[in-house]
Each structure stands twice: as C-alpha cells, then as structure tokens.
Backbone as JSON, one array per atom type, in Angstrom:
{
  "sequence": "MGEHREAHKIYLGDFYIDRYEVTNAKYKEFIDATGYSHIPTHWESGTYPSDKADHPVVNVNWYDAAAYCKWAGRRLPTEAEWEKAARGSDGREYAWGNTFDKDRANVRGSATAPVGSFENGKSPYGVYDMMGNVWEWTSTLLRAYPYDARDGREDFEAEGYRVLRGGAFTVTRHLTRAARRGDGYPTEKDGSIGVRCVRSRTATYSSGTSSPGRAG",
  "N": [[54.31, -87.47, 137.18], [55.5, -90.22, 138.51], [54.63, -92.72, 141.57], [55.5, -94.06, 144.57], [54.32, -97.11, 145.79], [53.78, -99.32, 146.25], [55.68, -101.66, 148.7], [58.05, -103.96, 148.21], [59.93, -106.67, 148.33], [63.24, -107.19, 146.58], [66.06, -108.51, 145.44], [69.54, -107.37, 145.19], [72.37, -108.05, 142.94], [75.66, -107.47, 144.1], [77.1, -103.9, 143.3], [78.59, -100.91, 142.11], [78.17, -97.25, 143.05], [78.47, -94.15, 142.07], [80.27, -91.78, 144.19], [79.34, -89.24, 143.48], [77.16, -86.57, 141.32], [77.77, -86.45, 138.0], [79.53, -84.2, 137.19], [79.74, -81.05, 134.66], [82.25, -80.54, 134.71], [83.44, -82.88, 134.0], [81.34, -83.94, 132.64], [82.61, -82.31, 130.19], [84.89, -83.31, 129.64], [84.22, -85.85, 128.78], [83.47, -85.2, 126.39], [84.94, -83.66, 124.68], [86.62, -86.26, 124.61], [85.46, -87.93, 123.01], [84.33, -86.47, 121.16], [81.64, -86.08, 121.01], [78.48, -84.44, 119.95], [76.08, -83.9, 120.94], [75.82, -81.48, 123.26], [75.04, -79.69, 126.45], [71.9, -77.73, 126.33], [72.08, -75.72, 127.76], [75.16, -74.2, 127.54], [77.6, -72.13, 126.3], [79.67, -71.63, 123.88], [80.34, -74.24, 123.51], [81.46, -75.08, 125.78], [80.43, -75.19, 128.88], [79.18, -73.22, 131.84], [82.03, -70.81, 133.83], [81.42, -70.44, 136.48], [80.55, -73.09, 137.1], [81.98, -75.64, 137.35], [81.58, -77.77, 138.66], [79.53, -78.5, 139.37], [76.13, -80.31, 139.21], [76.19, -81.65, 135.31], [73.43, -80.45, 133.49], [70.54, -80.26, 131.41], [70.61, -83.37, 130.24], [69.87, -85.38, 128.11], [68.38, -88.93, 127.98], [69.76, -90.86, 126.24], [71.9, -89.32, 126.53], [72.8, -89.41, 128.91], [73.57, -92.58, 129.5], [75.29, -92.64, 126.87], [77.61, -91.16, 127.86], [77.92, -92.65, 130.81], [78.98, -94.75, 129.5], [80.81, -94.17, 128.43], [82.42, -93.96, 130.42], [82.89, -96.36, 131.46], [81.2, -97.37, 133.04], [77.36, -97.88, 133.95], [74.5, -96.79, 133.42], [72.36, -96.84, 136.56], [70.21, -99.19, 137.51], [66.43, -98.21, 138.8], [65.7, -99.9, 141.22], [68.87, -100.13, 141.83], [69.09, -97.55, 142.26], [67.72, -96.97, 144.5], [68.47, -98.55, 146.34], [70.92, -98.0, 146.72], [70.36, -95.04, 148.17], [68.21, -95.58, 150.38], [69.54, -97.75, 151.85], [69.93, -100.42, 154.11], [67.85, -99.69, 156.06], [65.56, -99.5, 154.82], [64.84, -96.07, 154.82], [62.93, -93.54, 154.58], [64.22, -91.08, 154.06], [67.6, -89.95, 152.51], [69.33, -89.67, 155.05], [68.05, -90.36, 156.75], [64.47, -90.76, 158.66], [63.32, -88.28, 158.81], [62.19, -85.43, 157.51], [64.68, -82.65, 156.63], [65.73, -79.42, 155.69], [68.16, -78.66, 155.63], [69.73, -80.78, 154.63], [70.02, -81.01, 152.12], [70.2, -80.1, 148.56], [67.41, -78.17, 148.0], [63.98, -76.55, 147.27], [65.2, -74.31, 145.79], [66.71, -72.6, 144.03], [68.88, -73.12, 141.72], [70.98, -74.98, 140.86], [73.77, -76.81, 142.83], [76.88, -77.2, 143.98], [78.39, -80.27, 143.57], [78.34, -82.51, 146.15], [78.35, -80.91, 148.12], [76.37, -81.49, 150.96], [77.18, -82.23, 153.47], [76.3, -83.53, 155.86], [74.05, -84.64, 154.52], [74.33, -87.16, 153.12], [73.89, -90.71, 151.87], [73.66, -93.73, 153.5], [75.74, -95.21, 152.52], [77.45, -93.42, 151.78], [77.31, -91.77, 149.97], [76.29, -88.98, 148.18], [73.69, -86.33, 147.98], [71.56, -87.47, 146.84], [69.14, -86.84, 147.12], [67.26, -83.63, 145.89], [68.56, -81.36, 144.47], [69.76, -82.2, 141.23], [67.43, -83.9, 139.32], [68.03, -87.64, 138.66], [68.71, -89.51, 136.26], [67.46, -93.43, 135.24], [68.44, -96.49, 134.38], [65.61, -97.85, 133.86], [62.29, -98.65, 132.83], [59.58, -96.32, 132.83], [57.5, -98.45, 134.79], [54.68, -100.53, 136.53], [54.49, -101.25, 139.45], [55.26, -104.75, 141.55], [58.68, -104.11, 140.93], [60.55, -106.08, 138.62], [63.21, -107.11, 136.63], [63.2, -108.38, 135.22], [61.14, -108.47, 133.52], [61.29, -107.18, 131.37], [61.16, -104.12, 131.57], [63.87, -103.35, 131.74], [64.9, -103.5, 129.72], [67.29, -101.82, 127.2], [66.56, -100.83, 124.22], [64.04, -100.49, 123.74], [60.99, -98.69, 123.68], [60.12, -95.6, 125.59], [58.97, -93.86, 128.34], [61.34, -93.3, 131.04], [62.42, -93.81, 134.41], [62.91, -91.21, 136.84], [65.13, -90.2, 139.33], [65.71, -88.75, 142.97], [64.73, -86.41, 143.18], [65.39, -82.68, 142.31], [67.08, -79.35, 142.54], [64.83, -77.59, 143.23], [62.36, -79.18, 144.17], [59.92, -79.65, 146.76], [59.03, -80.77, 149.95], [57.94, -83.52, 149.59], [58.67, -85.21, 147.01], [61.22, -85.23, 147.37], [61.25, -87.76, 148.53], [62.57, -90.7, 149.19], [61.68, -92.96, 147.91], [60.27, -91.82, 146.18], [58.98, -91.68, 142.5], [60.09, -90.32, 139.63], [59.84, -88.99, 135.98], [60.58, -89.32, 132.78], [60.78, -88.76, 129.28], [62.35, -90.27, 126.67], [64.39, -88.66, 125.27], [64.11, -86.02, 126.79], [65.19, -83.33, 127.9], [66.51, -80.81, 130.68], [66.71, -78.68, 133.17], [66.63, -79.3, 135.31], [67.71, -82.11, 135.15], [69.88, -84.78, 135.63], [72.75, -86.69, 136.15], [73.66, -90.02, 137.4], [76.41, -92.72, 137.95], [76.67, -96.25, 137.46], [78.09, -99.01, 138.54], [79.25, -102.51, 137.47], [80.09, -104.79, 140.57], [82.05, -107.56, 139.27], [82.98, -105.72, 136.99], [85.19, -103.32, 135.11], [86.74, -100.95, 136.46], [87.11, -97.65, 135.63], [89.44, -95.26, 136.08], [89.3, -92.72, 135.17], [87.07, -91.08, 135.92], [84.77, -90.14, 138.88], [84.64, -90.86, 141.95], [83.56, -94.14, 142.84], [81.07, -95.04, 144.77], [79.96, -98.15, 147.26], [77.03, -99.81, 147.11], [74.71, -102.76, 148.02]],
  "CA": [[55.6, -88.06, 137.93], [54.61, -91.49, 139.47], [54.35, -92.9, 142.72], [55.72, -95.56, 144.82], [52.75, -97.2, 146.37], [53.42, -101.13, 147.03], [56.3, -102.15, 149.07], [58.04, -105.25, 148.28], [61.28, -107.37, 148.59], [64.44, -107.66, 146.08], [67.54, -108.94, 145.47], [70.72, -107.08, 144.17], [73.79, -108.06, 143.44], [76.57, -105.93, 144.49], [77.5, -103.0, 142.49], [79.48, -99.86, 142.91], [77.76, -96.17, 142.85], [79.17, -93.05, 142.03], [79.73, -90.98, 144.94], [78.84, -87.79, 143.36], [76.56, -86.57, 140.75], [77.99, -86.79, 137.1], [79.61, -82.75, 137.13], [79.91, -80.54, 134.2], [84.1, -80.52, 134.43], [83.4, -83.98, 133.97], [81.09, -84.53, 131.03], [83.52, -81.86, 129.39], [86.44, -84.47, 129.38], [83.31, -86.83, 127.8], [83.08, -84.21, 124.97], [86.58, -83.71, 124.39], [87.8, -86.94, 124.4], [85.03, -88.28, 122.32], [83.86, -85.42, 120.32], [80.09, -86.25, 121.14], [77.89, -83.76, 119.65], [75.06, -83.18, 121.87], [76.82, -80.35, 124.03], [74.23, -79.53, 127.12], [71.67, -76.37, 125.99], [72.05, -74.01, 127.8], [76.54, -74.68, 127.4], [77.84, -71.46, 125.03], [80.66, -71.88, 123.12], [80.96, -75.61, 123.98], [81.86, -75.49, 127.12], [79.68, -75.0, 130.98], [79.75, -71.46, 132.88], [82.91, -70.71, 134.07], [82.0, -71.16, 137.39], [79.65, -74.12, 137.14], [82.57, -76.87, 136.74], [81.48, -79.08, 140.26], [77.99, -78.69, 139.55], [75.75, -81.93, 138.07], [75.58, -81.35, 134.54], [71.66, -80.79, 133.47], [70.07, -81.01, 130.06], [71.35, -83.97, 128.96], [68.56, -86.56, 128.1], [68.81, -90.19, 128.49], [71.07, -90.84, 125.52], [73.35, -88.89, 126.23], [73.73, -89.72, 130.14], [73.75, -93.64, 129.14], [76.81, -92.49, 126.82], [78.58, -90.82, 128.84], [78.06, -93.58, 131.68], [79.37, -96.07, 129.15], [82.6, -93.72, 128.05], [83.8, -94.03, 131.62], [83.18, -97.82, 131.78], [80.13, -97.62, 133.69], [76.03, -97.95, 132.89], [72.65, -96.41, 134.11], [71.48, -97.15, 137.8], [68.36, -99.57, 137.71], [66.04, -97.74, 139.3], [66.25, -100.79, 142.14], [70.1, -99.78, 142.46], [69.25, -96.51, 142.87], [67.52, -96.81, 145.67], [68.69, -99.45, 147.57], [71.99, -96.85, 147.49], [69.5, -93.84, 148.58], [67.74, -96.08, 151.76], [70.1, -98.89, 153.01], [69.09, -102.07, 154.42], [66.78, -100.22, 157.03], [64.42, -98.88, 153.78], [64.67, -94.73, 155.32], [62.64, -92.36, 153.89], [65.5, -90.11, 153.03], [69.22, -90.69, 152.14], [70.02, -88.93, 156.1], [67.2, -91.07, 157.6], [63.19, -90.48, 158.35], [62.87, -86.86, 159.31], [62.96, -84.36, 156.01], [65.32, -81.66, 156.88], [65.62, -78.94, 154.11], [69.55, -78.21, 155.46], [70.5, -82.21, 154.03], [69.78, -81.35, 150.64], [69.51, -78.48, 147.9], [66.13, -78.3, 147.74], [63.28, -75.3, 147.7], [65.81, -73.26, 145.58], [66.48, -71.45, 142.6], [69.56, -73.36, 141.35], [72.22, -76.27, 141.53], [74.68, -76.42, 143.67], [77.88, -78.04, 143.4], [78.37, -81.76, 144.28], [78.65, -82.93, 147.93], [77.88, -79.78, 149.49], [75.89, -81.58, 151.82], [78.03, -83.45, 154.22], [75.1, -84.23, 156.5], [72.97, -85.52, 153.63], [74.53, -88.53, 152.7], [73.05, -91.85, 152.29], [73.97, -94.73, 154.01], [76.85, -95.75, 151.87], [78.64, -92.47, 152.06], [76.54, -91.25, 148.18], [76.39, -87.67, 148.32], [72.91, -85.5, 147.04], [70.8, -88.71, 146.31], [67.87, -85.71, 147.51], [67.62, -83.4, 145.14], [70.05, -80.98, 143.48], [69.19, -82.79, 140.18], [66.74, -85.93, 138.7], [68.98, -88.53, 137.95], [68.08, -90.51, 135.23], [67.9, -94.53, 135.65], [67.57, -97.49, 133.25], [64.78, -98.41, 133.9], [61.27, -97.86, 132.01], [58.08, -96.51, 134.09], [55.96, -99.96, 134.24], [54.0, -100.88, 137.27], [55.44, -102.48, 140.57], [56.69, -105.21, 141.9], [60.01, -104.17, 140.52], [61.36, -107.42, 137.86], [64.04, -106.79, 136.21], [63.43, -109.86, 133.88], [59.8, -108.08, 132.69], [61.46, -106.21, 130.08], [61.54, -102.88, 131.96], [65.67, -103.53, 131.56], [65.48, -103.28, 127.66], [67.9, -100.51, 126.42], [66.3, -100.89, 123.08], [62.73, -100.1, 124.08], [60.59, -97.11, 123.39], [58.81, -95.4, 126.81], [59.0, -92.97, 129.65], [62.42, -93.93, 132.38], [62.18, -93.45, 135.31], [64.1, -90.51, 137.62], [64.76, -90.67, 140.79], [65.86, -88.27, 143.98], [64.26, -85.19, 143.24], [66.07, -81.74, 142.53], [66.95, -78.04, 143.86], [63.6, -77.28, 143.02], [61.28, -79.67, 144.55], [59.19, -79.93, 148.19], [59.76, -82.45, 150.33], [56.9, -84.6, 149.21], [59.38, -85.46, 145.7], [62.41, -85.57, 147.66], [61.42, -89.15, 149.34], [64.37, -91.76, 147.78], [60.61, -94.25, 147.27], [59.43, -91.69, 144.7], [59.6, -92.22, 141.48], [59.23, -89.43, 138.24], [59.45, -89.95, 134.39], [60.93, -88.35, 131.62], [60.65, -89.33, 128.11], [64.36, -90.14, 126.53], [65.06, -87.68, 124.45], [63.66, -84.94, 127.38], [66.31, -82.38, 128.47], [65.77, -79.93, 131.43], [67.69, -78.08, 133.33], [67.11, -80.31, 137.07], [67.58, -83.55, 135.08], [71.67, -84.4, 135.34], [72.82, -88.34, 135.89], [74.86, -90.45, 138.15], [76.72, -93.92, 137.39], [76.85, -97.15, 138.49], [79.06, -100.64, 137.35], [78.58, -104.07, 138.85], [81.09, -105.58, 141.15], [82.56, -107.27, 138.42], [83.36, -105.01, 136.27], [86.4, -102.96, 135.15], [86.77, -99.7, 136.7], [87.85, -96.93, 134.79], [89.84, -94.31, 136.68], [89.01, -91.22, 134.49], [85.12, -90.76, 136.46], [84.24, -89.42, 140.4], [85.17, -91.91, 143.14], [82.09, -94.68, 143.69], [80.55, -95.95, 146.55], [79.53, -99.26, 147.45], [75.86, -100.5, 147.39], [74.84, -103.68, 146.93]],
  "C": [[54.99, -88.82, 138.74], [55.02, -91.54, 140.63], [55.03, -94.11, 143.27], [54.37, -95.9, 145.69], [52.52, -99.01, 146.84], [55.06, -101.59, 147.32], [56.68, -103.6, 148.62], [59.94, -105.39, 148.28], [62.01, -107.6, 147.44], [65.13, -107.53, 146.6], [68.0, -108.56, 144.41], [71.89, -107.9, 144.36], [74.69, -106.88, 143.83], [76.81, -105.11, 143.15], [78.35, -101.38, 143.02], [78.55, -98.53, 142.41], [78.59, -94.84, 142.86], [78.66, -92.32, 143.17], [78.63, -89.61, 144.74], [77.83, -88.0, 141.6], [77.16, -86.48, 138.97], [78.22, -84.96, 137.06], [80.15, -82.35, 135.26], [81.45, -80.81, 133.69], [83.97, -82.04, 133.7], [82.76, -84.54, 132.47], [81.73, -83.43, 130.0], [84.31, -82.71, 128.91], [85.57, -85.33, 128.36], [83.74, -86.66, 126.51], [83.93, -83.98, 124.1], [87.18, -84.72, 124.22], [87.07, -88.06, 123.38], [84.84, -88.11, 120.89], [82.35, -86.21, 119.66], [79.33, -85.03, 120.62], [76.87, -83.48, 120.24], [75.21, -82.84, 123.45], [74.63, -79.98, 124.47], [73.48, -77.87, 126.37], [72.14, -75.31, 126.16], [73.86, -73.68, 127.31], [76.36, -73.47, 126.06], [79.06, -71.41, 124.63], [81.53, -73.62, 123.09], [81.26, -75.85, 125.14], [80.92, -75.13, 128.53], [79.91, -73.33, 131.53], [80.42, -71.65, 134.07], [82.83, -70.66, 135.81], [80.99, -71.88, 137.98], [80.74, -75.24, 137.04], [82.02, -77.92, 137.54], [80.12, -78.89, 139.89], [77.67, -79.62, 138.66], [75.46, -80.66, 136.77], [74.07, -81.34, 134.66], [71.95, -80.68, 131.56], [70.85, -81.45, 129.38], [70.21, -85.39, 129.59], [69.49, -87.78, 128.51], [69.29, -90.99, 127.57], [71.74, -90.94, 125.79], [73.98, -89.18, 128.09], [74.01, -90.89, 129.93], [75.27, -93.32, 127.93], [78.18, -92.32, 127.15], [78.93, -91.85, 130.42], [78.91, -95.05, 130.66], [80.86, -96.02, 128.6], [83.2, -93.84, 129.31], [83.55, -95.58, 132.09], [82.44, -97.9, 133.11], [78.16, -97.87, 132.87], [75.13, -97.0, 133.76], [72.47, -97.01, 135.34], [70.12, -98.25, 137.31], [67.74, -98.05, 138.5], [65.94, -97.96, 140.86], [67.76, -100.62, 142.72], [70.18, -98.59, 143.49], [69.2, -96.92, 144.2], [67.55, -97.39, 146.81], [69.63, -98.5, 147.64], [71.2, -95.85, 148.56], [69.06, -94.13, 150.2], [68.91, -96.86, 152.51], [69.29, -99.42, 152.63], [68.27, -101.96, 155.47], [65.71, -99.15, 155.78], [64.26, -97.23, 154.41], [63.94, -94.15, 154.08], [63.36, -91.56, 153.2], [66.79, -90.67, 153.3], [69.78, -90.41, 153.83], [68.87, -89.99, 156.97], [65.64, -91.14, 157.46], [62.87, -89.67, 158.73], [62.88, -86.1, 158.34], [63.57, -83.02, 156.87], [65.96, -80.88, 155.66], [67.1, -78.46, 154.16], [70.77, -79.2, 155.24], [71.01, -82.22, 152.75], [69.77, -80.08, 150.19], [68.09, -78.93, 147.28], [64.97, -76.6, 148.08], [63.8, -74.44, 147.08], [66.17, -72.89, 144.45], [67.45, -72.37, 141.71], [70.56, -74.07, 141.34], [73.32, -76.18, 142.53], [76.23, -77.19, 143.61], [78.1, -79.29, 144.38], [78.84, -82.14, 145.45], [79.01, -81.59, 148.57], [77.06, -79.94, 150.42], [75.44, -82.64, 152.89], [76.79, -84.73, 155.01], [73.94, -84.94, 155.37], [72.95, -86.72, 152.71], [74.08, -89.56, 153.02], [74.45, -92.69, 153.43], [75.36, -95.19, 153.75], [77.74, -94.8, 151.15], [78.32, -91.95, 150.38], [75.96, -89.85, 148.79], [74.82, -86.82, 147.26], [72.16, -86.77, 146.02], [69.11, -87.87, 146.52], [68.28, -84.83, 147.74], [68.59, -82.73, 144.8], [69.66, -81.39, 141.89], [68.05, -84.14, 140.16], [67.69, -86.31, 138.29], [68.42, -89.33, 137.3], [68.23, -92.48, 135.64], [67.81, -95.23, 134.61], [66.87, -98.07, 132.96], [63.43, -97.54, 133.2], [60.12, -97.86, 132.69], [56.93, -97.35, 134.01], [55.94, -100.33, 135.68], [54.78, -101.53, 138.18], [54.76, -103.83, 140.7], [57.56, -104.83, 140.81], [60.38, -105.65, 139.31], [61.91, -106.91, 136.55], [63.94, -107.59, 134.75], [62.01, -109.71, 132.7], [60.03, -107.22, 131.38], [61.31, -104.42, 130.71], [63.18, -102.26, 131.78], [65.69, -103.33, 130.11], [65.79, -101.79, 127.6], [67.47, -100.35, 125.57], [64.63, -100.36, 123.09], [62.37, -98.77, 124.28], [59.73, -96.88, 124.68], [59.39, -94.43, 127.77], [60.37, -93.9, 130.68], [62.14, -93.74, 133.27], [63.65, -92.52, 135.95], [64.0, -90.63, 138.87], [65.92, -89.2, 141.38], [65.44, -86.94, 143.97], [65.38, -83.54, 142.51], [66.3, -80.19, 143.41], [65.12, -77.58, 143.73], [62.14, -77.43, 143.19], [60.99, -79.43, 146.31], [60.22, -80.95, 148.97], [59.55, -83.13, 149.97], [57.87, -85.27, 147.88], [60.84, -85.34, 146.35], [62.4, -87.75, 148.53], [62.18, -90.08, 148.54], [63.12, -92.93, 147.41], [59.94, -93.42, 146.23], [59.87, -91.31, 143.33], [58.62, -90.97, 140.57], [59.86, -90.39, 137.11], [59.39, -88.41, 134.17], [61.52, -89.4, 130.02], [61.99, -89.31, 127.45], [65.58, -89.79, 125.5], [64.98, -85.91, 125.3], [65.25, -84.31, 127.57], [65.33, -81.18, 129.19], [66.78, -80.03, 132.16], [68.01, -78.36, 135.22], [67.01, -81.16, 136.33], [69.79, -83.62, 134.84], [71.69, -86.83, 135.38], [74.0, -88.49, 137.04], [75.26, -92.21, 137.36], [76.94, -94.56, 138.63], [78.06, -98.48, 137.46], [78.88, -101.66, 138.92], [80.1, -104.37, 139.06], [82.26, -106.04, 140.05], [83.15, -106.73, 137.07], [84.63, -104.15, 136.24], [86.45, -101.22, 135.53], [87.79, -98.77, 136.35], [88.13, -95.3, 136.1], [89.55, -92.57, 136.91], [87.59, -90.93, 135.28], [85.43, -90.61, 137.91], [84.06, -91.08, 140.63], [84.04, -92.73, 143.15], [82.14, -95.24, 145.39], [80.53, -97.18, 146.48], [77.99, -99.74, 147.84], [75.23, -102.2, 146.97], [73.97, -104.97, 148.16]]
}
C-alpha cells in the first residue's frame, strides 16, 4: 500500500461521479448486454448471490472495471478526481469530516453492505461509500507525488500497478483516510475490490447506469 505523503494543489476540470459503487445487479446487466466473459469468480451459474443484488460487485480486475465503465458511457476516475469527490473543497480527512466515526462507513466488518447504507457518511457532493465497503479502482498508475496527469500515469496502455482508493469493509481507521492510496496489479481480483465510474462534464450521459453526483 502506498501513502499520501506530500500535500499539493492541482486543478481539475468539471466531472460527474456516480453516487454509488457499481452493484452486482448493474454488473450483471453489463454481462448480459455484452456477453462479457470475465464473470466475478465468486458468482455461481453466471450470476451473483440472490441476496447481494444491491451490494457492490467485487472480484473484478482493473480491465473488467474499465470495460464496465466504457459500456456505461463512462470511465474510471483518476485518483485526483476520486480524492476531490471524497474530500470536497475543504480537504477533509474523511468524506464526512475530520473525525473518524465507524458508524458512518462499512469498516471493521466481515462483508460488504448494500450501497448507500450509510446516509451520514456521504461526501460533500452526496457520494456514498467513499470510505469503506470496497476499494475502488482508479485509472492512475501508482507513481510518486506530485500528481501530474501529463507524466504518463494516466496512460491506459502502460503496465504497472494501479491506484486503489477508499478502503474496504475489512480495514481499520488508518486505511479509510480519504488521502490514503492503495494499489493493485491490473489483473488482480479480490473480494474487497470494486469499481465506481465517472464521466467528463462534456460527455454523453447513459441513463442505464447509477445516478451521478457532480464534483469539480
């Protein structure tokens, strides 16, 4: 796991981020519509457990996550966009403020929770579950700060570890900080890693995906 060590200021264009992590039900729509062959490894008979429709999809690697977002008319967030959506304009430590509160996020637990379960854990832009529940893939290669989107770290074709953000249901307080960086190899799948999508403000919105929130 990497760690945010150096505060620095960057400027982002306007973008829209999904309010919720991609659910099993939404990911199943993608598979059914496209015939995508990489089904999450824990699904049986080609589908998710019957009681997990509104839980975040897990066991999807970086390529799977990118493919879903593309199908949905979106893309993976950069780590800078993800952090902006989580921390707001005041640079808060957690999505809800500067004081850790285990009752505002799915942490220190044993399983995922339905998306949107923690109303009091929303970010300043109304985005749910940015702390805990599942780690979320970003488009960004794991490289040292300062962040610069022009230095190759946003090269989709490049090989290397990609940044994960947000922590998961298994983590402790330290790993839920909004500035905390995790990492995973693009082919890695895990029961605590999922996905959330964004779109640029000028992009066409696809109504077939979860409702977006705005952060810019």
